[in-house]
C-alpha positions as a Python dict, from the first residue, in 0.01 Angstrom:
ca = {
    (1, 'M'): (0, 0, 0),
    (2, 'V'): (52, 28, 413),
    (3, 'R'): (313, 294, 394),
    (4, 'I'): (34, 521, 242),
    (5, 'L'): (-193, 409, 502),
    (6, 'F'): (35, 424, 711),
    (7, 'T'): (79, 842, 576),
    (8, 'F'): (-280, 906, 591),
    (9, 'V'): (-358, 772, 945),
    (10, 'F'): (-28, 1008, 1083),
    (11, 'M'): (-143, 1272, 869),
    (12, 'L'): (-513, 1251, 1002),
    (13, 'G'): (-435, 1252, 1373),
    (14, 'G'): (-276, 1559, 1315),
    (15, 'F'): (-521, 1769, 1185),
    (16, 'L'): (-764, 1627, 1414),
    (17, 'F'): (-540, 1730, 1710),
    (18, 'C'): (-516, 2041, 1609),
    (19, 'S'): (-871, 2145, 1554),
    (20, 'P'): (-912, 2251, 1938),
    (21, 'T'): (-719, 2516, 1799),
    (22, 'F'): (-1013, 2658, 1584),
    (23, 'A'): (-1274, 2676, 1866),
    (24, 'Q'): (-1045, 2962, 2043),
    (25, 'E'): (-1160, 3308, 2104),
    (26, 'L'): (-973, 3575, 1964),
    (27, 'G'): (-660, 3767, 2161),
    (28, 'D'): (-570, 4088, 2182),
    (29, 'G'): (-231, 3994, 2064),
    (30, 'L'): (-119, 3973, 1733),
    (31, 'L'): (-283, 3671, 1620),
    (32, 'G'): (-617, 3846, 1712),
    (33, 'Q'): (-524, 4147, 1506),
    (34, 'L'): (-508, 3930, 1220),
    (35, 'G'): (-864, 3769, 1310),
    (36, 'A'): (-1024, 3386, 1220),
    (37, 'D'): (-702, 3376, 963),
    (38, 'G'): (-475, 3409, 1315),
    (39, 'H'): (-674, 2997, 1468),
    (40, 'K'): (-603, 2905, 1077),
    (41, 'M'): (-222, 2977, 1110),
    (42, 'K'): (-217, 2858, 1393),
    (43, 'A'): (-336, 2516, 1364),
    (44, 'I'): (-190, 2473, 1017),
    (45, 'G'): (169, 2489, 1222),
    (46, 'A'): (86, 2255, 1481),
    (47, 'G'): (-20, 2038, 1202),
    (48, 'L'): (312, 2064, 1003),
    (49, 'A'): (492, 2033, 1326),
    (50, 'V'): (306, 1674, 1365),
    (51, 'V'): (398, 1618, 1029),
    (52, 'G'): (721, 1712, 1078),
    (53, 'A'): (812, 1496, 1432),
    (54, 'G'): (609, 1167, 1202),
    (55, 'I'): (824, 1164, 875),
    (56, 'G'): (1130, 1268, 1187),
    (57, 'I'): (1040, 945, 1375),
    (58, 'G'): (995, 751, 1063),
    (59, 'R'): (1325, 851, 915),
    (60, 'I'): (1521, 752, 1215),
    (61, 'G'): (1330, 376, 1223),
    (62, 'G'): (1352, 337, 886),
    (63, 'S'): (1772, 427, 922),
    (64, 'A'): (1778, 157, 1243),
    (65, 'W'): (1624, -136, 1084),
    (66, 'D'): (1854, -54, 816),
    (67, 'G'): (2133, -42, 1070),
    (68, 'I'): (2027, -384, 1241),
    (69, 'A'): (1974, -574, 916),
    (70, 'R'): (2343, -493, 808),
    (71, 'Q'): (2517, -561, 1177),
    (72, 'P'): (2240, -793, 1430),
    (73, 'E'): (2561, -783, 1647),
    (74, 'V'): (2494, -406, 1734),
    (75, 'A'): (2176, -384, 1790),
    (76, 'G'): (2161, -287, 2084),
    (77, 'K'): (2282, 5, 2095),
    (78, 'I'): (2166, 143, 1783),
    (79, 'Q'): (1838, 94, 1927),
    (80, 'A'): (1910, 295, 2268),
    (81, 'A'): (2035, 556, 1982),
    (82, 'G'): (1761, 556, 1806),
    (83, 'I'): (1503, 577, 2087),
    (84, 'I'): (1709, 858, 2206),
    (85, 'F'): (1721, 1054, 1844),
    (86, 'A'): (1372, 953, 1821),
    (87, 'A'): (1282, 1142, 2168),
    (88, 'L'): (1465, 1472, 2100),
    (89, 'V'): (1302, 1486, 1715),
    (90, 'E'): (922, 1423, 1958),
    (91, 'G'): (1089, 1676, 2215),
    (92, 'A'): (1091, 1955, 1923),
    (93, 'A'): (769, 1828, 1732),
    (94, 'F'): (645, 1954, 2126),
    (95, 'A'): (796, 2319, 2138),
    (96, 'A'): (700, 2322, 1795),
    (97, 'I'): (361, 2300, 1854),
    (98, 'L'): (308, 2474, 2218),
    (99, 'L'): (483, 2765, 2039),
    (100, 'C'): (237, 2764, 1806),
    (101, 'L'): (-60, 2689, 1991),
    (102, 'V'): (-4, 2932, 2293),
    (103, 'F'): (159, 3260, 2092),
}
């Protein structure tokens, strides 16, 4: 039940984060030629990037938790590696969000 609640909260946060995309004016580029559907595609793409990053970071955390439970003596190394991998996933998600919102 807690897992479902967290998933719902993260998805809701992702969609709320992407809602300012709907308020933008149409440009002259490719998405401007698509009309209002271009803004919807931007918001959906940014929302999928947020959801994908949440899933990736969740898997990293779960795997780190399992690894620490199996070998508590290397908890520091596992934690450091998990933080680095989570930062890489988050950086890729930010790049995807910027690409969705800017272009």
